[in-house]
C-alpha positions as CSV (number, residue, x, y, z in Angstrom):
1,M,109.8,143.9,89.2
2,A,107.6,143.2,92.2
3,P,107.5,139.6,93.4
4,V,104.4,137.6,92.5
5,H,102.4,136.1,95.3
6,I,99.6,133.6,95.5
7,G,97.9,134.2,98.8
8,R,100.7,134.5,101.3
9,Y,103.1,132.5,99.2
10,K,105.9,134.1,97.2
11,I,106.5,132.6,93.8
12,I,110.3,132.1,93.1
13,E,110.4,130.1,89.8
14,E,108.4,127.8,87.6
15,L,109.3,124.1,87.9
16,G,107.2,122.5,85.2
17,R,103.9,122.4,83.3
18,G,101.4,119.6,82.7
19,G,97.8,118.7,82.2
20,M,97.1,119.4,85.8
21,G,98.5,123.0,85.6
22,V,101.8,124.7,86.5
23,V,104.1,123.9,89.4
24,Y,106.1,126.6,91.0
25,R,108.8,126.7,93.7
26,G,107.7,129.2,96.3
27,E,108.4,130.4,99.8
28,D,106.2,130.5,102.9
29,P,107.2,133.7,104.7
30,V,105.3,132.7,107.9
31,L,107.0,129.4,108.4
32,E,110.2,130.4,106.5
33,R,110.4,127.3,104.3
34,Q,110.4,126.5,100.6
35,V,107.3,124.9,99.2
36,A,106.0,123.6,95.8
37,I,102.8,125.3,94.6
38,K,100.7,123.6,92.0
39,V,98.2,126.0,90.3
40,L,95.3,124.3,88.6
41,P,94.0,125.7,85.3
42,P,90.9,127.8,86.1
43,K,89.2,127.5,82.7
44,K,89.2,123.7,82.7
45,L,87.6,123.0,86.0
46,T,83.9,122.6,86.5
47,Q,82.3,123.1,89.9
48,K,81.9,119.3,90.2
49,A,85.6,118.8,89.5
50,V,86.5,121.5,92.0
51,D,84.4,119.9,94.7
52,R,86.0,116.6,94.0
53,F,89.5,118.1,94.0
54,L,88.9,119.8,97.4
55,R,87.5,116.6,98.9
56,E,90.4,114.4,97.8
57,A,93.0,117.0,98.6
58,R,91.7,117.2,102.2
59,T,91.9,113.4,102.4
60,A,95.4,113.3,101.0
61,A,96.5,116.0,103.3
62,R,96.1,113.6,106.3
63,L,98.7,111.2,104.9
64,D,101.9,111.2,107.0
65,S,104.5,108.9,105.4
66,P,108.2,109.4,104.6
67,Y,107.5,108.1,101.1
68,I,104.7,110.6,100.3
69,V,105.0,114.3,99.5
70,R,103.0,116.0,102.2
71,I,100.3,118.6,101.4
72,H,100.6,121.7,103.5
73,D,97.7,123.9,102.3
74,I,95.0,124.2,99.7
75,G,93.3,127.5,98.7
76,E,91.7,129.7,96.2
77,V,92.6,133.2,95.1
78,D,90.6,135.0,92.4
79,E,89.1,131.7,91.2
80,I,92.5,130.2,91.0
81,H,92.8,126.9,93.0
82,F,96.2,125.9,94.2
83,I,97.9,123.2,96.3
84,V,100.9,123.9,98.6
85,M,103.1,120.9,99.0
86,E,106.4,119.8,100.5
87,F,109.3,120.9,98.3
88,V,111.5,117.9,97.3
89,E,114.9,118.3,95.7
90,G,115.7,115.6,93.1
91,Q,114.5,114.0,89.9
92,T,111.3,112.3,88.8
93,L,111.5,108.6,88.1
94,G,110.5,109.5,84.5
95,D,113.8,111.4,84.2
96,I,115.8,108.4,85.6
97,L,114.3,105.6,83.5
98,P,116.3,105.0,80.3
99,D,114.5,105.6,77.1
100,E,113.9,102.2,75.4
101,E,117.0,100.7,76.9
102,I,117.3,97.6,79.0
103,P,119.0,98.6,82.3
104,G,122.1,96.7,83.5
105,S,122.2,94.7,86.7
106,Q,123.4,97.6,88.9
107,A,120.9,100.1,87.5
108,L,118.1,97.5,87.8
109,A,119.0,96.9,91.5
110,E,118.7,100.6,92.1
111,L,115.3,100.7,90.3
112,F,114.0,97.8,92.4
113,R,115.1,99.7,95.5
114,V,113.0,102.7,94.3
115,F,110.1,100.5,93.4
116,W,110.0,98.9,96.8
117,Q,109.6,102.4,98.4
118,V,106.8,103.2,96.0
119,L,105.0,100.1,97.1
120,Q,105.3,101.2,100.7
121,A,103.9,104.6,99.9
122,V,100.9,103.2,98.0
123,R,100.1,100.6,100.7
124,Y,100.1,103.3,103.4
125,A,97.8,105.4,101.3
126,H,95.4,102.5,100.6
127,D,95.4,101.6,104.3
128,N,94.2,105.2,105.0
129,G,91.5,105.1,102.3
130,V,93.3,107.2,99.6
131,I,93.7,106.0,96.0
132,H,96.1,107.6,93.7
133,R,94.5,106.9,90.3
134,D,97.4,108.5,88.4
135,L,100.5,106.6,89.3
136,K,103.3,107.1,86.7
137,P,107.0,107.8,86.8
138,D,106.5,111.6,86.5
139,N,104.6,111.5,89.9
140,I,107.5,109.8,91.7
141,M,110.3,112.0,93.0
142,V,113.7,110.5,93.9
143,T,116.0,112.6,96.1
144,P,119.8,112.6,95.6
145,A,120.0,110.2,98.6
146,G,117.7,107.8,96.9
147,Q,114.6,108.6,99.0
148,V,111.3,108.3,97.2
149,K,108.5,110.8,97.5
150,V,105.3,110.0,95.6
151,M,103.3,113.1,94.6
152,D,99.6,113.9,93.8
153,F,97.9,111.3,95.8
154,G,94.1,111.5,95.2
155,L,94.6,114.2,92.6
156,A,94.0,112.2,89.4
157,F,93.6,114.2,86.2
158,F,90.2,115.6,85.5
159,E,88.1,114.6,82.6
160,G,88.5,117.0,79.7
161,S,91.5,118.7,81.4
162,H,93.8,118.2,78.5
163,S,93.8,120.0,75.2
164,L,94.8,118.6,71.8
165,T,98.1,120.5,72.0
166,E,99.0,118.3,75.1
167,I,98.9,115.0,73.2
168,G,102.2,114.0,74.9
169,Q,100.8,114.5,78.3
170,V,97.7,112.5,77.5
171,M,99.7,109.6,76.0
172,G,102.0,109.5,79.0
173,T,99.0,109.2,81.3
174,A,97.1,106.7,79.0
175,A,99.9,104.2,79.1
176,Y,99.5,103.7,82.9
177,V,95.7,103.8,83.2
178,S,93.9,100.6,84.2
179,P,91.4,98.8,81.8
180,E,88.5,100.0,84.0
181,Q,89.7,103.5,83.8
182,A,90.0,103.2,80.0
183,L,86.4,101.9,79.9
184,G,85.1,104.7,82.2
185,R,84.0,102.2,84.9
186,L,84.2,102.6,88.6
187,T,87.7,102.2,90.1
188,D,89.1,101.1,93.4
189,S,92.5,100.5,94.9
190,R,93.2,97.7,92.4
191,T,93.5,100.3,89.7
192,D,96.7,101.5,91.4
193,I,98.0,97.9,91.3
194,Y,97.7,97.9,87.5
195,S,99.6,101.1,87.2
196,L,102.4,99.7,89.4
197,G,102.5,96.7,87.1
198,V,103.1,99.0,84.1
199,I,105.9,100.9,86.0
200,L,107.6,97.6,86.9
201,F,107.2,96.4,83.3
202,E,108.9,99.6,82.1
203,M,111.7,99.2,84.6
204,V,112.8,95.8,83.3
205,T,112.1,96.3,79.6
206,G,112.6,100.0,79.0
207,R,109.2,100.3,77.2
208,W,105.4,100.3,77.9
209,P,103.4,97.1,77.6
210,F,101.5,98.6,74.6
211,S,102.5,101.0,71.9
212,A,100.1,103.2,70.0
213,S,100.0,106.2,67.7
214,N,97.3,108.1,69.6
215,P,95.6,108.1,73.0
216,L,92.4,106.4,71.8
217,E,94.4,103.5,70.3
218,M,96.3,103.2,73.6
219,F,93.0,103.1,75.6
220,R,91.7,100.4,73.3
221,K,94.7,98.2,73.7
222,V,94.8,98.7,77.5
223,A,91.2,97.6,77.7
224,E,91.2,94.7,75.2
225,A,94.7,93.5,74.2
226,P,96.5,90.9,76.4
227,P,99.7,92.2,77.9
228,P,103.0,90.8,76.4
229,S,105.5,88.9,78.4
230,P,108.4,91.0,79.7
231,R,110.7,88.1,78.8
232,D,109.9,88.8,75.1
233,F,111.9,92.1,75.5
234,N,114.4,91.1,78.2
235,S,115.3,87.4,78.5
236,S,117.1,87.9,81.8
237,V,113.8,88.5,83.6
238,S,113.2,85.6,86.0
239,F,110.1,83.5,85.9
240,S,108.9,84.7,89.3
241,L,109.3,88.4,88.4
242,E,107.4,87.8,85.1
243,M,104.5,86.2,87.1
244,I,104.4,89.2,89.4
245,I,104.2,91.6,86.5
246,L,101.6,89.7,84.5
247,R,99.4,89.1,87.5
248,S,99.2,92.9,88.2
249,L,98.4,93.6,84.5
250,R,95.3,91.3,84.3
251,K,92.2,92.9,82.8
252,D,89.8,91.8,85.4
253,P,90.5,93.5,88.8
254,E,89.4,90.2,90.5
255,D,92.3,88.4,88.9
256,R,95.0,90.9,90.1
257,Y,96.6,91.3,93.5
258,Q,93.7,92.3,95.7
259,N,95.9,94.5,97.9
260,L,99.4,95.8,98.3
261,T,100.3,93.4,101.1
262,E,100.0,90.5,98.6
263,F,102.0,92.5,96.0
264,I,104.8,93.4,98.4
265,A,105.0,89.8,99.8
266,D,105.7,88.4,96.3
267,F,108.1,91.2,95.3
268,E,110.1,90.8,98.5
269,H,110.3,87.0,98.0
270,F,111.6,87.7,94.5
271,L,114.3,90.1,95.9
272,K,115.5,87.5,98.4
273,S,115.8,84.8,95.8
274,S,117.4,87.1,93.1
275,S,121.1,87.4,92.5
276,L,120.8,91.2,92.6
277,R,121.7,92.9,95.8
278,V,118.8,95.2,96.6
279,E,119.0,96.9,100.0
280,T,115.6,98.2,101.0
281,P,116.2,101.5,102.8
282,E,115.0,102.3,106.3
283,P,112.6,105.2,106.2
284,G,114.1,108.4,107.5
285,P,112.3,110.8,109.8
286,P,109.7,113.0,108.2
287,S,110.7,116.5,107.2
288,F,107.8,118.0,109.2
289,E,106.5,117.8,112.7
290,P,103.9,115.0,112.8
291,P,100.4,116.1,114.0
292,P,99.1,114.8,117.3
293,P,97.3,111.5,117.0
294,P,93.5,111.8,116.6
295,P,91.4,111.3,119.6
296,V,90.4,107.7,120.2
297,T,86.7,107.2,119.7
298,L,85.4,104.3,121.7
299,E,82.4,102.4,120.5
300,P,79.4,102.7,122.8
301,A,79.3,99.7,125.1
302,V,76.1,97.6,125.2
303,W,74.8,97.6,128.7
304,K,73.8,94.3,130.2
305,A,72.0,93.9,133.5
306,P,74.2,92.0,136.0
307,T,73.0,88.6,137.1
308,P,71.7,89.0,140.7
309,P,73.2,86.7,143.3
310,P,71.0,83.9,144.6
311,Q,68.8,84.9,147.5
312,A,66.9,83.0,150.2
313,P,63.2,82.5,149.5
314,V,61.0,85.2,151.0
315,F,57.8,84.0,152.6
316,P,54.8,86.3,153.1
317,A,54.1,87.6,156.6
318,P,51.7,85.5,158.6
319,G,48.1,86.9,158.5
320,P,45.3,86.5,160.9
321,P,44.4,83.0,162.0
322,L,42.0,81.2,159.7
323,K,38.4,80.8,161.1
324,A,36.2,77.9,160.4
325,P,33.2,78.9,158.4
326,L,30.1,79.4,160.6
327,E,27.5,76.7,160.5
328,E,24.6,77.5,158.4
329,T,21.7,78.7,160.5
330,R,18.6,76.4,160.2
331,T,15.3,78.0,159.8
332,D,13.1,74.8,160.0
333,L,13.2,74.7,163.9
334,P,10.9,76.7,166.1
335,V,12.5,79.6,167.7
336,D,11.4,78.5,171.2
337,S,12.7,75.0,170.8
338,P,16.3,74.9,171.8
339,K,18.4,72.2,170.4
340,P,18.9,69.2,172.8
341,L,22.2,69.1,174.4
342,P,24.2,66.1,173.4
343,R,24.4,63.3,176.0
344,P,27.9,62.8,177.1
345,F,29.4,59.4,176.4
346,S,29.5,57.1,179.4
347,P,29.9,53.3,179.5
348,A,26.8,51.4,180.5
349,A,26.5,50.8,184.2
350,P,26.5,47.0,185.0
351,P,23.5,45.6,186.9
352,L,23.5,45.9,190.6
353,A,23.5,42.2,191.1
354,T,26.7,41.9,189.2
355,A,28.1,45.0,190.9
356,L,27.6,43.4,194.3
357,P,28.9,39.9,194.1
358,Q,27.7,37.5,196.9
359,A,30.4,36.5,199.2
360,P,30.3,33.0,200.7
361,M,29.2,32.6,204.3
362,G,31.9,32.9,206.9
363,A,34.2,34.9,204.5
364,L,36.1,37.8,205.7
365,P,34.9,41.2,204.7
366,T,36.5,42.8,201.7
367,P,37.5,46.4,201.9
368,P,35.5,48.8,199.7
369,R,37.1,49.6,196.3
370,P,37.4,53.3,195.6
371,A,35.0,54.6,193.0
372,E,36.2,55.8,189.6
373,H,35.9,59.6,189.7
374,D,33.5,60.7,186.9
375,P,32.4,64.3,187.5
376,V,30.1,64.4,184.5
377,S,28.1,61.3,185.7
378,E,28.0,62.7,189.2
379,A,26.7,66.0,188.0
380,L,23.9,64.3,186.0
381,G,22.9,61.9,188.8
382,Y,24.1,58.7,187.0
383,P,25.6,55.8,189.1
384,V,29.3,55.6,189.1
385,A,30.6,52.4,187.6
386,G,32.6,50.2,189.8
387,A,31.7,52.0,193.1
388,T,31.0,49.8,196.2
389,T,29.4,50.7,199.5
390,P,30.5,49.5,203.0
391,E,27.2,47.6,203.3
392,A,27.7,45.7,200.2
393,S,31.2,44.9,201.1
394,L,30.2,43.2,204.4
395,T,30.0,39.4,204.3
396,P,27.3,38.0,206.7
397,L,28.4,35.7,209.3
398,T,27.3,32.0,209.2
399,P,26.5,30.4,212.5
400,A,28.8,27.6,213.5
401,A,27.5,24.0,213.2
402,P,26.8,22.2,216.4
403,A,29.5,19.9,217.6
404,T,29.1,16.2,217.3
405,P,29.3,14.4,220.5
406,V,32.0,11.7,220.8
407,D,31.0,8.5,222.2
């Protein structure tokens, strides 16, 4: 019998069936490695569902965590859509959980160790913008070494993808859906927090929070009924652990943990205070070569003009010298009548009598005083003030009186 191929992948054996299709173990002849191939049911997918599947599969393929099953490839052959994933040896958490039995302390410590790894996987996915929407024990693989691998991130079951003959699959999914999913409302990362609360409830009690006879009744209880206390089914559950479970199971997403960081902080605090010895494993190296980091995209910087340094003031260059406005020309004077020249200022000359003082008779002649030089007065013919002539400076001689005879 010729081997069956899907694309380039060789089908080896069937691993399981479910509402999302059939899972095969296959072989990649190019890279020479074993892979898991999930084939989606072709008759149950609308074009809208296919587009959503491809979009979320591409997003989930970028996840690179040791706690998450890596997606290698997605494709379509003859209208058959398939996903090629990392092949993981081991069991699902659903196979490990005891049916309606309360685990002992040693088994509970191992379950808490598994749950801590699941929290790390979901937090990493949320930090990278991927929501699971279908967290349940059947989507959690545990290797023989105790390593957790969460499957089907971003690949929630499609509406109408289950038939009436798959009632068990529907019930198994309905027990873990959040109230907003049961009511058909919009979901966000807090819907995964509710599903994690259901898984933790099942770990410590061996049962689901709600029991129902059909999926519709399960959806109604998830949406409306208050969750029971895990201490009602297992009295050894501590008060702090009970508070963690009940907070994650609240109906209103605003009342739950708002992110996985808060959830992990409370759970790790419980582990430190618990008498159980739970050793959280160190993540091992990934089983694939990690892709190179994406290029760093820098935000465009906002340019700001630099502040110029202070400068000395700059004065304008000197222009031509300012000229006084010309005097307005008068038109009331005759043309042939020139303006009289202004008479230069000169102090009034003193009278001649005062200029030539009379000397007493018989006095010695006084030498003439030099005249004050006034070129303007000399040019106009005016007398020079303070000038003396030799004639005026001579003092007339007085004849001597006759002598009186002596008797």
